[in-house]
C-alpha positions, 0 to 999 in steps of 0.5 A, spaced: 400 259 158 406 255 157 407 258 150 407 265 153 413 263 158 417 260 153 416 266 148 418 270 154 424 266 156 426 266 148 426 274 148 429 274 154 435 270 152 435 274 145 436 280 149 441 278 154 445 275 148 445 281 144 447 286 150 453 281 152 455 280 144 454 288 143 459 289 149 464 284 147 464 287 140 465 294 143 471 291 147 474 288 141 473 294 137 476 298 142 482 293 142 483 294 134 482 301 134 488 302 140 492 297 136 491 301 129 493 307 133 499 304 136 501 301 129 500 308 125 504 312 131 510 307 130 516 311 128 518 305 123 511 305 120 511 313 119 518 313 116 516 307 111 509 311 109 513 318 108 518 315 104 513 311 100 509 318 099 516 321 097 518 316 092 511 316 089 511 324 088 518 323 085 515 318 080 509 322 079 513 328 077 518 324 073 512 321 069 509 327 068 515 330 065 516 324 060 509 324 058 509 331 057 515 331 053 512 326 048 505 329 048 507 336 048 502 341 048 496 336 048 496 336 055 490 339 058 492 346 061 487 344 067 492 338 068 498 342 068 496 347 073 494 341 078 501 338 077 504 345 078 500 346 084 502 340 087 509 341 086 509 348 089 505 345 095 510 340 096 516 345 095 513 350 100 511 344 105 519 342 105 517 336 101 513 333 107 505 331 107 500 331 113 499 324 113 498 321 120 496 328 123 489 330 125 486 337 125 482 339 132 
């Protein structure tokens, strides 16, 4: 009978610990999520990310031209088509990407 009481006490302790731990974990998760959202919406962070994306696109374009000049017609047409598509997309979007936006 005493063993049963200890088992029941142990199980109740495990359940209580799980519930309290889950609640604390959920609160911490919500804090982290809120902090990440605030960080991503910070104008300085957004400007830095947009600048990095723009510089990356410029670098990729220059690299493509350097490589295509060196290899000539040996660039697969599928690669050339993809690069043209990305360049056209950037041109039509005013050079901006959709980083940080959500579609609802």
